[in-house]
N, C-alpha and C positions, 0 to 999 in steps of 0.2 A: 377707209379709202378715202382722199381726200381728192377732190376734182374740181380742174381751173379751166374757166371757160374765158378764152379769148376772142373777142370779139372786135373785129376791125370796123371803125364808122364806116356808114354809109357812102352813097356816092354823094357829094358836096359839088355846090355851083363853085366855077372859078372864081377869083377875088375880085371884085369890082376895082376900077381906079379909087386907091387910097384906101382901100380894104384891105386891114393885117390878114395875115394867114388865121389866125387863132381865132377871127372874125366871122370866116366864112361857113355858111347855112348848109343844109341839104337841099337838094333838088329834087321833082318829082319823083326819079326814078329811084334817089336816097329814101326818100320817103315811106315809099312802096315796100322795099328791099327791108327797112327798119320794122316794120308792122309783120312783113314774113316771118323774120329772124325771131322776133318777140314772139310770136304764136308758134313758131316752131319750138322754142326753148321751153315754153309751156306744155305741147304736146307731147315733147318728150320726157316731160318729167325733170328738169334741170332746171328748178327755180334756185337761185343764189342766196348764201345766207346773207352776202352782201357785194355790193356794185364799187368798184372801184373804177371813175373817170376821171379822164383827161378833162381839165379846163375847156378847153376849144368848144366852140358853138356846135360844131357837126357832132362831136362826139357825144356832147348832152343832148342833141337832138336828136339822135341816135338812139339812145336809153331811154329819152323820155317817151317817144314813139313807141319803142319797143315793150317798156312796161306796163303799157295801157294793154296788152294783150295777157299779161301775166293774173293768176287767180290771188296773190300775193305781192306788196310792196316791200321788197327787202331794202334796208339801209343803203344809202349811197354818199360815199367819200369822194369827192373832189379833189383829186391829187394833182397838184402842179407837175409833179414828176415827170407824170404818163404824158404830157406834150413832148414826147421824145419821140426822134427818127435815127437813132443811131442803132447800136448793136442789140438794144434791149435791158443792159445793165439796168439801168434807171428803172424800168419796168419790174426786173427782178426785184429792185432793190423797194419797192413799193407795194409791192405782194407781200414781202418778208415783213416790212414795217407795219402794213395796214390790213393783212388777212385776220388777223384776231383768230378766234378759236373756229370759226365757221369752216365744214368741213367741205362748201361749195362755194367757189369765189366767181365773180365775172369781172373780167377786165375790158373796158372799151378804149380802146386808144388809136395807136396809126401804125402803118407800115413807114418804113421797114422794121421799126424796133420790134412791132409784135407777131412778125415771121422769125424774124430772127431770134429770138427768146422761145417760141414753139420749136423751132428747130434743134435749139441750144438742149431745152430740156426733154426733149423726146428721144427714148432709149430704144424704146418697142413698140407693138403695134403694126397695124398692116402696113405692108410696102407700100401697095398703093396708094393709099390714101398720103403716106410720107412724101411719095415723089410728086403726087398733087397740089402737097404743101408747101413743098421746095420750091416749085414750078413757078406757081402767084399763091400769093393772099390776096383774092381781090376785096373790092368794099363789099361791108356786112359779110364777109364771112366767119364765121365761127370753129374753132381748134377747141376739142374737147380733150383735155388731157388727166389723165390719172395717176395717183402716188400713192403708196404706200408708206405715208408719211401720219405723225399725229400734231404737227405744227409748222404753220408755212414758214417759218425760218431754216426748216432743215431741206429746203428744195435745192437741188445740186443737178448740175449738168448730166444727160442722160439718164436723170431719173425716172420720167415719166413713161407713162404707153397714152400712145395717141389714140383714144376711143373713139374720134370720129371729127371729120371736117368737111363743114357741110358750107356750100357756097349758095348764095340764093337761086341760081340759075339752074341749083338739081332737085328745086323744089318746086309742087305744084302752086301754081299763082291763088 
């Protein structure tokens, strides 16, 4: 079974005057949440084989903080197409293109693209978790989807099982 971990970047600061959106850093709350999610990925044994990350400062910072909590450091690919705020098509294409042969892949990206993609790929799983995912995909939340495929290029609509949806507020600090 292949597993796809979809991590929304942690809470960021609002853009300062003259600052581009892509350059916004995390705020203090976001840095704490990123650390917490990294610890959760480690303690639940969800170490990815590869990480795909948006080029935005807030996604890269989310990953840099989270990775310090992991027992090993998977390779990271910065993918420009992940700086996407749409229907998730660009994120899906990036997964198919850059997923490689790794059976567990982590994508660090943005909403609403990441939520739209998670909803589109999910076919089965807990109805309660699916409702929670559809309701809101908060910053630093992590959706874990399982697929009965042997290659990322085979991903399709409603093929995945939503294995978990973890929000920072649901975890002990």
